[in-house]
C-alpha positions in Angstrom: 0.0 0.1 0.0 1.5 3.4 -1.1 2.0 6.3 1.8 0.2 8.9 2.1 2.2 12.1 2.1 0.2 14.4 5.1 1.7 17.1 4.1 0.3 17.1 0.3 -2.9 15.9 1.9 -3.2 18.9 3.5 -1.9 21.0 0.7 -5.0 19.3 -1.4 -7.5 20.2 0.9 -6.3 23.6 1.6 -6.7 24.3 -2.3 -10.2 22.9 -2.1 -11.4 26.3 -0.6 -10.0 28.0 -4.0 -12.3 30.9 -5.1 -11.6 29.1 -8.4 -13.8 26.1 -9.2 -11.4 24.5 -11.5 -8.7 24.5 -8.6 -10.6 23.3 -6.2 -12.2 20.4 -8.1 -8.7 19.5 -9.4 -7.4 19.5 -5.6 -10.4 17.1 -4.8 -9.8 14.9 -7.0 -6.1 14.7 -6.4 -6.7 14.1 -2.8 -9.6 11.3 -3.7 -7.0 9.5 -5.7 -4.2 10.1 -3.1 -6.5 8.4 -0.8 -8.2 5.8 -2.8 -4.4 4.6 -4.2 -3.5 3.7 -0.5 -6.4 1.8 -0.4 -8.4 3.9 2.0 -11.6 5.9 2.0 -12.3 9.6 3.5 -14.5 7.8 6.5 -10.5 5.9 7.2 -9.0 9.4 7.0 -11.5 11.7 8.7 -12.6 8.8 11.7 -9.7 6.8 11.9 -9.8 4.0 14.9 -9.4 6.1 18.5 -6.8 8.1 16.4 -4.3 5.0 16.3 -2.7 5.6 12.7 0.6 3.6 11.7 3.2 5.6 9.9 2.1 5.5 6.7 -0.5 7.8 7.6 -3.9 5.1 7.0 -5.2 2.1 7.8 -6.5 -0.3 5.1 -10.1 -1.9 5.7 -9.0 -5.3 6.3 -7.6 -4.0 9.8 -11.1 -2.9 11.6 -12.7 -5.5 13.5 -15.4 -6.9 11.9 -16.9 -9.3 14.5 -20.2 -8.1 15.9 -19.6 -9.9 19.3 -15.9 -8.6 19.8 -17.4 -4.7 18.9 -19.6 -5.1 21.2 -17.1 -6.1 24.1 -15.4 -3.8 23.1 -18.2 -1.0 23.3 -19.3 -2.7 26.9 -15.4 -2.2 28.1 -15.6 1.4 27.0 -19.1 2.4 27.6 -20.3 -0.2 30.4 -23.5 2.6 31.5 -24.3 3.1 28.0 -24.3 -0.8 27.3 -26.5 -1.9 30.5 -29.1 0.7 29.1 -29.1 -0.5 25.8 -29.4 -3.9 26.9 -32.0 -3.3 29.3 -34.1 -1.5 26.8 -33.3 -3.4 23.2 -36.7 -6.0 23.9 -39.0 -3.1 24.2 -37.5 -0.3 22.4 -37.3 0.0 18.6 -34.6 3.1 19.4 -32.7 0.8 21.6 -32.5 -2.0 19.4 -31.2 0.5 16.4 -28.6 1.6 18.8 -27.4 -2.0 19.5 -27.8 -2.6 15.9 -25.3 0.6 15.6 -22.7 -0.7 17.8 -22.4 -4.0 16.2 -22.4 -2.7 13.0 -19.5 -0.1 13.6 -18.3 -0.5 17.1 -19.7 2.7 18.6 -22.6 5.0 18.8 -22.5 8.5 16.9 -22.2 11.8 19.3 -26.0 12.2 18.9 -26.8 8.9 19.9 -24.4 8.5 22.6 -26.2 11.9 24.3 -29.6 10.1 23.5 -28.6 7.4 25.9 -27.1 9.5 28.5 -30.5 11.3 28.7 -32.1 7.9 29.0 -29.8 7.0 31.7 -30.1 10.2 33.6 -33.9 9.9 33.3 -34.1 6.7 35.4 -31.6 8.1 38.0 -34.1 11.1 38.6 -37.2 8.3 38.7 -35.1 6.0 41.2 
């Protein structure tokens, strides 16, 4: 897998803000070629994996965990309160089921989903 030169990618991204449409489009396409040529996606570049990046500047897709059981175990270890809330409610609420499915697919919740779970946890504490 070819290396990604972070300074080159940064320069191309800066050029995407050019007021000249042709220059901005060319920069975007060159940046995309650089990323795709390394076997990565924009999601890989932007989201990363806990900011753990090998020296070549990216991770290929085959290095990501895909086993739902492992993803859930990692989520449960790092977010025990959220995991417990999701499990408690996943039999009765479609929303909780969709959260569980999100973790099983992506290994995490979005910030918006996590905030919703935290609000649910806070409500339960207030009722107790």
